[in-house]
N, C-alpha and C positions, 0 to 999 in steps of 0.2 A: 503494499498498499503506501502509496505517496502524497504527504499533505503539502498542500499550497498556501504560502498565506494570499495574501488581496495586492502585493508587491512584487511577488513571483518567487520567493526564497521557500526551496523545498525542504523537506528530507524524508527519506525513504526508511519503512520502516518493514522489516523481512522477516520472517519466525527462523526456529533454527530446531531441529530435533531434540529430545531428551537426549542427555549422555546414556553410552549401551555401559551398563556396567564389569561388563569384561572390555580388558584392550584401553580404559579408560585409568590417570593416575587421578587418581582420588587423593587432596591433602586435608584432614583434620581441620576442623575451623570451633569445634565446641563439642565439651563432652554435655550428656544429659545423665540426668535424675530423675525418674518418674517425669513427672511435666516441668521441669524447670533446664533450663540452658544457659548451663555458663563458659565464660572463655576458657582462653585456656592459659594456663600459665605464665605469668610475663617470664617473656626469655623462650617460649617455646612456639610461639608463630612459625607456621608453613617448618614443622618440622619434622613431624608424620604425614606420611605420605604412605598410601593402599593399591597392590595393581590388582584387579582381579586377572588371571589367564584362562582362555578358554579351555585348558587343562583340566582346569578343575583348580589349579596351583590360585595360592597367593603370598605376594611380599611386599616388601617397602620398608621404611623405618618408622621407630616404636619415637620419634620423640632422642631417640640417643642410640639404640641397637638394632641392625640390619635383619630383616626376619622372614620368613618364610615358612608356606604351610600347606595347606590342604583344606579347601573350603568348597563344599558341595551344595548350590544351587537348586531348593528344586522350590516352585512355586512365589510364594515371598517370604522365603526364609537360604536363612545359608546356614549353613554346618560346618563350624573350624574345628580342623581334626588338630593333630598335633602341630604347635606351632616353634617353630625351634630358632634359633638368633645368636649373633654377638652376646658376649659379657660385659661387655665394657662398661665400667662406672661411669657415672654422669653427675652434674651438679643437682640437689635434691629439686627440684624446678622439672629438669627434664627426667628425672627417675619417677617422680611422679604420676609424670605425665603419660608414660611407659607401665605401667605397674595398673593404671588406668584403662587405659588399652588392651592390656593383655585380659581385664576381667571379661570386655566386653569380646575381644576374639576368642573366645573360651564357648567351645558349641554351639549352641540350638542359636540362631539373632534371628529377629523378624530384621528383612527391610525397605526400604522403599525408595523411588527417584524419584525429583520433583522435578523435571526441566535436567539443570546442572546439579541440584542436591543429595548429596549418598545421606538415608541415616539407620542404622543399626542400631538397634535393642536389642538387650535381652532379655530372659525374663523373668528378671530382678526389676527389669525398670530402668536399667545402668546402660548409658548408651554412649554414640558419635552422633555427630554432625558432621561432615564431606564434604569441597566443592568440588565438581569436575574441572580439569584447565583446561582453559580457555582454547578453543580452537586455534591451531595455526601458532602453539608458544612451544618455546624451543624444551625442548625435556633437561632434565636434570637428573643426573642420578643423586639415586634415594643419599641421605645424608648430606648434600653439599648446599 
């Protein structure tokens, strides 16, 4: 759709399809507890990312350590199998984020994609919200 002012200025609006679950790099933007979303701890913004592979894998970084594991998608649920990762110790804000994310990526979670936002919610109400990297953005290796 193109909008035009009386003076001839225009702006074109286009639609963008929702981001697919697999193959998209998702950057964690907030943590969820029940119906409350909270910002990430200071100093951890844009540190945690995950990518789901078409082969049932999940990989990324949890704010400090890199991880890899298996994730089975069925309907609106993702069941995470064992998550393996590096074992570096990092400053407390990053370790706090990592512990919170590992708790979400443990077992069965509900997931929902709303355009370019991914929500994961565990049975206990704990979860995360992540956004898809913008189309055409340059990829970065996890942890950089």
